[in-house]
Backbone atoms as SQL, in Angstrom:
CREATE TABLE atoms (id INTEGER PRIMARY KEY, chain TEXT, resi INTEGER, resn TEXT, atom TEXT, x REAL, y REAL, z REAL);
INSERT INTO atoms VALUES
  (1, 'A', 1, 'MET', 'N', 159.045, -134.387, 310.855),
  (2, 'A', 1, 'MET', 'CA', 159.776, -133.344, 310.175),
  (3, 'A', 1, 'MET', 'C', 160.986, -133.913, 309.429),
  (4, 'A', 2, 'LYS', 'N', 161.710, -134.851, 310.062),
  (5, 'A', 2, 'LYS', 'CA', 162.875, -135.452, 309.422),
  (6, 'A', 2, 'LYS', 'C', 162.464, -136.224, 308.174),
  (7, 'A', 3, 'GLN', 'N', 161.278, -136.867, 308.202),
  (8, 'A', 3, 'GLN', 'CA', 160.817, -137.615, 307.036),
  (9, 'A', 3, 'GLN', 'C', 160.567, -136.681, 305.856),
  (10, 'A', 4, 'GLY', 'N', 160.000, -135.502, 306.130),
  (11, 'A', 4, 'GLY', 'CA', 159.746, -134.527, 305.069),
  (12, 'A', 4, 'GLY', 'C', 161.030, -134.059, 304.416),
  (13, 'A', 5, 'ILE', 'N', 162.068, -133.843, 305.221),
  (14, 'A', 5, 'ILE', 'CA', 163.362, -133.409, 304.689),
  (15, 'A', 5, 'ILE', 'C', 163.985, -134.531, 303.874),
  (16, 'A', 6, 'LEU', 'N', 163.887, -135.768, 304.346),
  (17, 'A', 6, 'LEU', 'CA', 164.431, -136.912, 303.627),
  (18, 'A', 6, 'LEU', 'C', 163.739, -137.080, 302.285),
  (19, 'A', 7, 'ILE', 'N', 162.418, -136.970, 302.253),
  (20, 'A', 7, 'ILE', 'CA', 161.669, -137.116, 301.002),
  (21, 'A', 7, 'ILE', 'C', 162.067, -136.014, 300.029),
  (22, 'A', 8, 'ALA', 'N', 162.187, -134.781, 300.517),
  (23, 'A', 8, 'ALA', 'CA', 162.595, -133.672, 299.656),
  (24, 'A', 8, 'ALA', 'C', 163.996, -133.898, 299.098),
  (25, 'A', 9, 'ALA', 'N', 164.903, -134.433, 299.899),
  (26, 'A', 9, 'ALA', 'CA', 166.264, -134.697, 299.449),
  (27, 'A', 9, 'ALA', 'C', 166.278, -135.783, 298.378),
  (28, 'A', 10, 'VAL', 'N', 165.500, -136.829, 298.570),
  (29, 'A', 10, 'VAL', 'CA', 165.428, -137.916, 297.594),
  (30, 'A', 10, 'VAL', 'C', 164.813, -137.410, 296.290),
  (31, 'A', 11, 'LEU', 'N', 163.728, -136.663, 296.377),
  (32, 'A', 11, 'LEU', 'CA', 163.097, -136.122, 295.171),
  (33, 'A', 11, 'LEU', 'C', 164.034, -135.152, 294.464),
  (34, 'A', 12, 'GLY', 'N', 164.740, -134.334, 295.199),
  (35, 'A', 12, 'GLY', 'CA', 165.679, -133.390, 294.606),
  (36, 'A', 12, 'GLY', 'C', 166.790, -134.094, 293.856),
  (37, 'A', 13, 'SER', 'N', 167.307, -135.176, 294.423),
  (38, 'A', 13, 'SER', 'CA', 168.379, -135.901, 293.743),
  (39, 'A', 13, 'SER', 'C', 167.848, -136.631, 292.518),
  (40, 'A', 14, 'THR', 'N', 166.612, -137.087, 292.552),
  (41, 'A', 14, 'THR', 'CA', 166.006, -137.740, 291.396),
  (42, 'A', 14, 'THR', 'C', 165.818, -136.744, 290.265),
  (43, 'A', 15, 'ILE', 'N', 165.399, -135.540, 290.564),
  (44, 'A', 15, 'ILE', 'CA', 165.200, -134.522, 289.545),
  (45, 'A', 15, 'ILE', 'C', 166.529, -134.161, 288.904),
  (46, 'A', 16, 'ASN', 'N', 167.581, -134.046, 289.679),
  (47, 'A', 16, 'ASN', 'CA', 168.890, -133.721, 289.120),
  (48, 'A', 16, 'ASN', 'C', 169.384, -134.805, 288.175),
  (49, 'A', 17, 'VAL', 'N', 169.157, -136.051, 288.502),
  (50, 'A', 17, 'VAL', 'CA', 169.572, -137.154, 287.641),
  (51, 'A', 17, 'VAL', 'C', 168.805, -137.093, 286.325),
  (52, 'A', 18, 'ALA', 'N', 167.500, -136.813, 286.365),
  (53, 'A', 18, 'ALA', 'CA', 166.695, -136.761, 285.154),
  (54, 'A', 18, 'ALA', 'C', 167.095, -135.604, 284.259),
  (55, 'A', 19, 'ALA', 'N', 167.628, -134.532, 284.823),
  (56, 'A', 19, 'ALA', 'CA', 167.983, -133.357, 284.047),
  (57, 'A', 19, 'ALA', 'C', 169.385, -133.450, 283.448),
  (58, 'A', 20, 'THR', 'N', 170.134, -134.492, 283.762),
  (59, 'A', 20, 'THR', 'CA', 171.485, -134.644, 283.257),
  (60, 'A', 20, 'THR', 'C', 171.457, -134.895, 281.753),
  (61, 'A', 21, 'ALA', 'N', 172.272, -134.155, 281.020),
  (62, 'A', 21, 'ALA', 'CA', 172.352, -134.324, 279.568),
  (63, 'A', 21, 'ALA', 'C', 173.098, -135.613, 279.245),
  (64, 'A', 22, 'GLU', 'N', 172.768, -136.189, 278.094),
  (65, 'A', 22, 'GLU', 'CA', 173.408, -137.422, 277.660),
  (66, 'A', 22, 'GLU', 'C', 174.564, -137.103, 276.717),
  (67, 'A', 23, 'PRO', 'N', 175.624, -137.912, 276.730),
  (68, 'A', 23, 'PRO', 'CA', 176.739, -137.663, 275.816),
  (69, 'A', 23, 'PRO', 'C', 176.323, -137.948, 274.372),
  (70, 'A', 24, 'LEU', 'N', 176.974, -137.277, 273.455),
  (71, 'A', 24, 'LEU', 'CA', 176.726, -137.468, 272.037),
  (72, 'A', 24, 'LEU', 'C', 177.685, -138.541, 271.536),
  (73, 'A', 25, 'ILE', 'N', 177.146, -139.611, 270.982),
  (74, 'A', 25, 'ILE', 'CA', 177.966, -140.713, 270.503),
  (75, 'A', 25, 'ILE', 'C', 177.740, -140.863, 269.001),
  (76, 'A', 26, 'LEU', 'N', 178.819, -140.809, 268.232),
  (77, 'A', 26, 'LEU', 'CA', 178.729, -140.941, 266.780),
  (78, 'A', 26, 'LEU', 'C', 179.116, -142.343, 266.346),
  (79, 'A', 27, 'GLY', 'N', 178.395, -142.851, 265.357),
  (80, 'A', 27, 'GLY', 'CA', 178.722, -144.126, 264.755),
  (81, 'A', 27, 'GLY', 'C', 179.426, -143.908, 263.431),
  (82, 'A', 28, 'GLN', 'N', 180.046, -144.935, 262.906),
  (83, 'A', 28, 'GLN', 'CA', 180.812, -144.859, 261.662),
  (84, 'A', 28, 'GLN', 'C', 179.961, -144.374, 260.488),
  (85, 'A', 29, 'ASP', 'N', 178.707, -144.804, 260.411),
  (86, 'A', 29, 'ASP', 'CA', 177.843, -144.482, 259.277),
  (87, 'A', 29, 'ASP', 'C', 176.840, -143.380, 259.577),
  (88, 'A', 30, 'ASP', 'N', 177.043, -142.608, 260.635),
  (89, 'A', 30, 'ASP', 'CA', 176.093, -141.551, 260.988),
  (90, 'A', 30, 'ASP', 'C', 176.096, -140.415, 259.971),
  (91, 'A', 31, 'THR', 'N', 174.940, -139.794, 259.829),
  (92, 'A', 31, 'THR', 'CA', 174.752, -138.635, 258.978),
  (93, 'A', 31, 'THR', 'C', 174.096, -137.553, 259.824),
  (94, 'A', 32, 'ILE', 'N', 173.958, -136.366, 259.260),
  (95, 'A', 32, 'ILE', 'CA', 173.255, -135.293, 259.969),
  (96, 'A', 32, 'ILE', 'C', 171.838, -135.765, 260.297),
  (97, 'A', 33, 'GLY', 'N', 171.185, -136.438, 259.367),
  (98, 'A', 33, 'GLY', 'CA', 169.824, -136.930, 259.595),
  (99, 'A', 33, 'GLY', 'C', 169.742, -137.922, 260.741),
  (100, 'A', 34, 'LYS', 'N', 170.701, -138.833, 260.820),
  (101, 'A', 34, 'LYS', 'CA', 170.712, -139.828, 261.893),
  (102, 'A', 34, 'LYS', 'C', 170.984, -139.188, 263.248),
  (103, 'A', 35, 'VAL', 'N', 171.888, -138.213, 263.263),
  (104, 'A', 35, 'VAL', 'CA', 172.188, -137.511, 264.515),
  (105, 'A', 35, 'VAL', 'C', 170.941, -136.773, 264.991),
  (106, 'A', 36, 'LEU', 'N', 170.251, -136.094, 264.077),
  (107, 'A', 36, 'LEU', 'CA', 169.029, -135.371, 264.448),
  (108, 'A', 36, 'LEU', 'C', 167.924, -136.332, 264.878),
  (109, 'A', 37, 'ALA', 'N', 167.782, -137.460, 264.204),
  (110, 'A', 37, 'ALA', 'CA', 166.755, -138.439, 264.575),
  (111, 'A', 37, 'ALA', 'C', 167.004, -138.962, 265.995),
  (112, 'A', 38, 'ALA', 'N', 168.255, -139.116, 266.381),
  (113, 'A', 38, 'ALA', 'CA', 168.593, -139.579, 267.730),
  (114, 'A', 38, 'ALA', 'C', 168.255, -138.518, 268.777),
  (115, 'A', 39, 'GLN', 'N', 168.122, -137.269, 268.350),
  (116, 'A', 39, 'GLN', 'CA', 167.811, -136.170, 269.271),
  (117, 'A', 39, 'GLN', 'C', 166.324, -135.834, 269.279),
  (118, 'A', 40, 'LYS', 'N', 165.501, -136.659, 268.668),
  (119, 'A', 40, 'LYS', 'CA', 164.063, -136.387, 268.585),
  (120, 'A', 40, 'LYS', 'C', 163.480, -136.126, 269.980),
  (121, 'A', 41, 'GLY', 'N', 162.741, -135.015, 270.094),
  (122, 'A', 41, 'GLY', 'CA', 162.148, -134.629, 271.368),
  (123, 'A', 41, 'GLY', 'C', 163.070, -133.808, 272.249),
  (124, 'A', 42, 'LYS', 'N', 164.297, -133.580, 271.799),
  (125, 'A', 42, 'LYS', 'CA', 165.282, -132.831, 272.586),
  (126, 'A', 42, 'LYS', 'C', 165.610, -131.506, 271.904),
  (127, 'A', 43, 'LYS', 'N', 166.125, -130.572, 272.676),
  (128, 'A', 43, 'LYS', 'CA', 166.510, -129.264, 272.144),
  (129, 'A', 43, 'LYS', 'C', 167.884, -129.346, 271.492),
  (130, 'A', 44, 'VAL', 'N', 167.984, -128.748, 270.301),
  (131, 'A', 44, 'VAL', 'CA', 169.251, -128.678, 269.576),
  (132, 'A', 44, 'VAL', 'C', 169.375, -127.297, 268.950),
  (133, 'A', 45, 'THR', 'N', 170.575, -126.986, 268.527),
  (134, 'A', 45, 'THR', 'CA', 170.820, -125.811, 267.692),
  (135, 'A', 45, 'THR', 'C', 171.376, -126.317, 266.378),
  (136, 'A', 46, 'ILE', 'N', 170.802, -125.828, 265.283),
  (137, 'A', 46, 'ILE', 'CA', 171.231, -126.222, 263.947),
  (138, 'A', 46, 'ILE', 'C', 171.912, -125.024, 263.302),
  (139, 'A', 47, 'ARG', 'N', 173.114, -125.231, 262.789),
  (140, 'A', 47, 'ARG', 'CA', 173.818, -124.173, 262.067),
  (141, 'A', 47, 'ARG', 'C', 173.616, -124.417, 260.572),
  (142, 'A', 48, 'LEU', 'N', 173.111, -123.395, 259.903),
  (143, 'A', 48, 'LEU', 'CA', 172.858, -123.473, 258.471),
  (144, 'A', 48, 'LEU', 'C', 174.095, -123.048, 257.688),
  (145, 'A', 49, 'GLY', 'N', 174.135, -123.359, 256.404),
  (146, 'A', 49, 'GLY', 'CA', 175.250, -122.982, 255.548),
  (147, 'A', 49, 'GLY', 'C', 175.477, -121.487, 255.518),
  (148, 'A', 50, 'SER', 'N', 174.413, -120.707, 255.730),
  (149, 'A', 50, 'SER', 'CA', 174.525, -119.242, 255.744),
  (150, 'A', 50, 'SER', 'C', 175.172, -118.717, 257.018),
  (151, 'A', 51, 'GLY', 'N', 175.378, -119.598, 258.008),
  (152, 'A', 51, 'GLY', 'CA', 175.942, -119.191, 259.289),
  (153, 'A', 51, 'GLY', 'C', 174.885, -118.909, 260.341),
  (154, 'A', 52, 'GLU', 'N', 173.617, -118.888, 259.936),
  (155, 'A', 52, 'GLU', 'CA', 172.521, -118.636, 260.880),
  (156, 'A', 52, 'GLU', 'C', 172.290, -119.864, 261.757),
  (157, 'A', 53, 'ASP', 'N', 171.956, -119.630, 263.017),
  (158, 'A', 53, 'ASP', 'CA', 171.624, -120.710, 263.951),
  (159, 'A', 53, 'ASP', 'C', 170.137, -120.704, 264.222),
  (160, 'A', 54, 'LEU', 'N', 169.538, -121.894, 264.253),
  (161, 'A', 54, 'LEU', 'CA', 168.155, -122.074, 264.669),
  (162, 'A', 54, 'LEU', 'C', 168.149, -123.055, 265.828),
  (163, 'A', 55, 'SER', 'N', 167.511, -122.681, 266.925),
  (164, 'A', 55, 'SER', 'CA', 167.420, -123.555, 268.091),
  (165, 'A', 55, 'SER', 'C', 165.969, -123.921, 268.325),
  (166, 'A', 56, 'GLY', 'N', 165.734, -125.179, 268.659),
  (167, 'A', 56, 'GLY', 'CA', 164.393, -125.652, 268.950),
  (168, 'A', 56, 'GLY', 'C', 164.418, -127.122, 269.292),
  (169, 'A', 57, 'THR', 'N', 163.228, -127.701, 269.349),
  (170, 'A', 57, 'THR', 'CA', 163.077, -129.113, 269.684),
  (171, 'A', 57, 'THR', 'C', 162.874, -129.916, 268.410),
  (172, 'A', 58, 'VAL', 'N', 163.641, -130.994, 268.249),
  (173, 'A', 58, 'VAL', 'CA', 163.498, -131.847, 267.072),
  (174, 'A', 58, 'VAL', 'C', 162.155, -132.572, 267.172),
  (175, 'A', 59, 'LYS', 'N', 161.288, -132.292, 266.220),
  (176, 'A', 59, 'LYS', 'CA', 159.956, -132.903, 266.218),
  (177, 'A', 59, 'LYS', 'C', 159.898, -134.099, 265.280),
  (178, 'A', 60, 'GLU', 'N', 160.472, -133.956, 264.087),
  (179, 'A', 60, 'GLU', 'CA', 160.402, -135.031, 263.095),
  (180, 'A', 60, 'GLU', 'C', 161.598, -134.934, 262.168),
  (181, 'A', 61, 'VAL', 'N', 162.091, -136.099, 261.703),
  (182, 'A', 61, 'VAL', 'CA', 163.173, -136.153, 260.729),
  (183, 'A', 61, 'VAL', 'C', 162.756, -137.118, 259.637),
  (184, 'A', 62, 'THR', 'N', 162.817, -136.658, 258.375),
  (185, 'A', 62, 'THR', 'CA', 162.535, -137.532, 257.233),
  (186, 'A', 62, 'THR', 'C', 163.843, -137.732, 256.468),
  (187, 'A', 63, 'GLY', 'N', 163.759, -138.299, 255.300),
  (188, 'A', 63, 'GLY', 'CA', 164.966, -138.536, 254.516),
  (189, 'A', 63, 'GLY', 'C', 165.713, -137.278, 254.130),
  (190, 'A', 64, 'SER', 'N', 165.011, -136.155, 253.965),
  (191, 'A', 64, 'SER', 'CA', 165.684, -134.942, 253.508),
  (192, 'A', 64, 'SER', 'C', 165.331, -133.689, 254.313),
  (193, 'A', 65, 'LEU', 'N', 164.447, -133.813, 255.308),
  (194, 'A', 65, 'LEU', 'CA', 163.995, -132.653, 256.063),
  (195, 'A', 65, 'LEU', 'C', 164.000, -132.917, 257.565),
  (196, 'A', 66, 'VAL', 'N', 164.113, -131.831, 258.340),
  (197, 'A', 66, 'VAL', 'CA', 163.941, -131.904, 259.787),
  (198, 'A', 66, 'VAL', 'C', 162.953, -130.817, 260.178),
  (199, 'A', 67, 'GLN', 'N', 162.070, -131.142, 261.106),
  (200, 'A', 67, 'GLN', 'CA', 161.121, -130.159, 261.638),
  (201, 'A', 67, 'GLN', 'C', 161.535, -129.816, 263.061),
  (202, 'A', 68, 'LEU', 'N', 161.791, -128.518, 263.291),
  (203, 'A', 68, 'LEU', 'CA', 162.078, -128.017, 264.627),
  (204, 'A', 68, 'LEU', 'C', 160.835, -127.314, 265.138),
  (205, 'A', 69, 'SER', 'N', 160.444, -127.597, 266.377),
  (206, 'A', 69, 'SER', 'CA', 159.307, -126.916, 266.994),
  (207, 'A', 69, 'SER', 'C', 159.807, -126.050, 268.143),
  (208, 'A', 70, 'GLU', 'N', 158.937, -125.183, 268.634),
  (209, 'A', 70, 'GLU', 'CA', 159.265, -124.302, 269.762),
  (210, 'A', 70, 'GLU', 'C', 160.588, -123.574, 269.539),
  (211, 'A', 71, 'LEU', 'N', 160.708, -122.905, 268.404),
  (212, 'A', 71, 'LEU', 'CA', 161.943, -122.184, 268.082),
  (213, 'A', 71, 'LEU', 'C', 162.261, -121.154, 269.152),
  (214, 'A', 72, 'SER', 'N', 163.521, -121.041, 269.499),
  (215, 'A', 72, 'SER', 'CA', 163.941, -120.055, 270.497),
  (216, 'A', 72, 'SER', 'C', 163.661, -118.654, 269.966),
  (217, 'A', 73, 'GLY', 'N', 162.938, -117.882, 270.759),
  (218, 'A', 73, 'GLY', 'CA', 162.563, -116.537, 270.367),
  (219, 'A', 73, 'GLY', 'C', 161.336, -116.472, 269.490),
  (220, 'A', 74, 'LYS', 'N', 160.877, -117.635, 269.020),
  (221, 'A', 74, 'LYS', 'CA', 159.691, -117.728, 268.166),
  (222, 'A', 74, 'LYS', 'C', 158.907, -118.975, 268.573),
  (223, 'A', 75, 'GLU', 'N', 158.535, -119.051, 269.852),
  (224, 'A', 75, 'GLU', 'CA', 157.965, -120.263, 270.429),
  (225, 'A', 75, 'GLU', 'C', 156.682, -120.726, 269.750),
  (226, 'A', 76, 'PHE', 'N', 155.985, -119.832, 269.041),
  (227, 'A', 76, 'PHE', 'CA', 154.732, -120.210, 268.385),
  (228, 'A', 76, 'PHE', 'C', 154.951, -120.684, 266.953),
  (229, 'A', 77, 'TYR', 'N', 156.210, -120.852, 266.558),
  (230, 'A', 77, 'TYR', 'CA', 156.539, -121.216, 265.185),
  (231, 'A', 77, 'TYR', 'C', 157.326, -122.514, 265.139),
  (232, 'A', 78, 'ASP', 'N', 157.209, -123.213, 264.006),
  (233, 'A', 78, 'ASP', 'CA', 158.027, -124.373, 263.689),
  (234, 'A', 78, 'ASP', 'C', 158.848, -124.025, 262.452),
  (235, 'A', 79, 'ALA', 'N', 159.895, -124.775, 262.214),
  (236, 'A', 79, 'ALA', 'CA', 160.702, -124.598, 261.005),
  (237, 'A', 79, 'ALA', 'C', 160.922, -125.959, 260.368),
  (238, 'A', 80, 'VAL', 'N', 160.905, -125.991, 259.051),
  (239, 'A', 80, 'VAL', 'CA', 161.267, -127.185, 258.294),
  (240, 'A', 80, 'VAL', 'C', 162.543, -126.837, 257.541),
  (241, 'A', 81, 'ILE', 'N', 163.570, -127.639, 257.753),
  (242, 'A', 81, 'ILE', 'CA', 164.901, -127.331, 257.234),
  (243, 'A', 81, 'ILE', 'C', 165.383, -128.510, 256.396),
  (244, 'A', 82, 'ALA', 'N', 165.949, -128.188, 255.227),
  (245, 'A', 82, 'ALA', 'CA', 166.546, -129.221, 254.375),
  (246, 'A', 82, 'ALA', 'C', 167.842, -129.702, 255.008),
  (247, 'A', 83, 'LEU', 'N', 168.001, -131.018, 255.125),
  (248, 'A', 83, 'LEU', 'CA', 169.190, -131.588, 255.763),
  (249, 'A', 83, 'LEU', 'C', 170.468, -131.172, 255.044),
  (250, 'A', 84, 'GLN', 'N', 170.426, -131.049, 253.710),
  (251, 'A', 84, 'GLN', 'CA', 171.648, -130.702, 252.979),
  (252, 'A', 84, 'GLN', 'C', 172.090, -129.264, 253.242),
  (253, 'A', 85, 'GLY', 'N', 171.230, -128.426, 253.816),
  (254, 'A', 85, 'GLY', 'CA', 171.590, -127.057, 254.148),
  (255, 'A', 85, 'GLY', 'C', 172.172, -126.898, 255.541),
  (256, 'A', 86, 'ILE', 'N', 172.303, -128.011, 256.277),
  (257, 'A', 86, 'ILE', 'CA', 172.793, -127.971, 257.657),
  (258, 'A', 86, 'ILE', 'C', 174.285, -128.270, 257.674),
  (259, 'A', 87, 'THR', 'N', 175.051, -127.391, 258.335),
  (260, 'A', 87, 'THR', 'CA', 176.494, -127.622, 258.441),
  (261, 'A', 87, 'THR', 'C', 176.905, -128.168, 259.801),
  (262, 'A', 88, 'ALA', 'N', 176.058, -127.986, 260.827),
  (263, 'A', 88, 'ALA', 'CA', 176.400, -128.492, 262.161),
  (264, 'A', 88, 'ALA', 'C', 175.144, -128.677, 262.992),
  (265, 'A', 89, 'VAL', 'N', 175.187, -129.650, 263.892),
  (266, 'A', 89, 'VAL', 'CA', 174.151, -129.868, 264.896),
  (267, 'A', 89, 'VAL', 'C', 174.828, -129.693, 266.244),
  (268, 'A', 90, 'ILE', 'N', 174.311, -128.747, 267.024),
  (269, 'A', 90, 'ILE', 'CA', 174.900, -128.445, 268.327),
  (270, 'A', 90, 'ILE', 'C', 173.975, -128.974, 269.408),
  (271, 'A', 91, 'VAL', 'N', 174.512, -129.838, 270.264),
  (272, 'A', 91, 'VAL', 'CA', 173.724, -130.534, 271.278),
  (273, 'A', 91, 'VAL', 'C', 174.337, -130.289, 272.641),
  (274, 'A', 92, 'ARG', 'N', 173.501, -129.996, 273.619),
  (275, 'A', 92, 'ARG', 'CA', 173.999, -129.832, 274.995),
  (276, 'A', 92, 'ARG', 'C', 174.291, -131.213, 275.567),
  (277, 'A', 93, 'VAL', 'N', 175.534, -131.410, 276.030),
  (278, 'A', 93, 'VAL', 'CA', 175.915, -132.710, 276.577),
  (279, 'A', 93, 'VAL', 'C', 176.276, -132.657, 278.048),
  (280, 'A', 94, 'LYS', 'N', 176.340, -131.449, 278.618),
  (281, 'A', 94, 'LYS', 'CA', 176.621, -131.294, 280.036),
  (282, 'A', 94, 'LYS', 'C', 175.645, -130.302, 280.636),
  (283, 'A', 95, 'THR', 'N', 175.329, -130.505, 281.896),
  (284, 'A', 95, 'THR', 'CA', 174.498, -129.556, 282.600),
  (285, 'A', 95, 'THR', 'C', 175.376, -128.755, 283.547),
  (286, 'A', 96, 'PRO', 'N', 175.026, -127.499, 283.768),
  (287, 'A', 96, 'PRO', 'CA', 175.861, -126.669, 284.648),
  (288, 'A', 96, 'PRO', 'C', 175.817, -127.123, 286.084);
């Protein structure tokens, strides 16, 4: 019985470590495209020039476009957004 509790405790602590968000680090020459490319496969919120927010998973970043998949509230849809129309990239850096 003690072994089962120990294994559960070890697995639980491993899961918590894997779920920890990573800090956002900016370089001198970073652009919106580079920041988004570094977040590939992760959930972000993008603020557009119109003030609208789109949240989803960064799927692909090209020279002028970003593809977000699994949009929040529209999980069956993807969005392609022009990089020049993005005013902010919001990234979760801490877990509750």
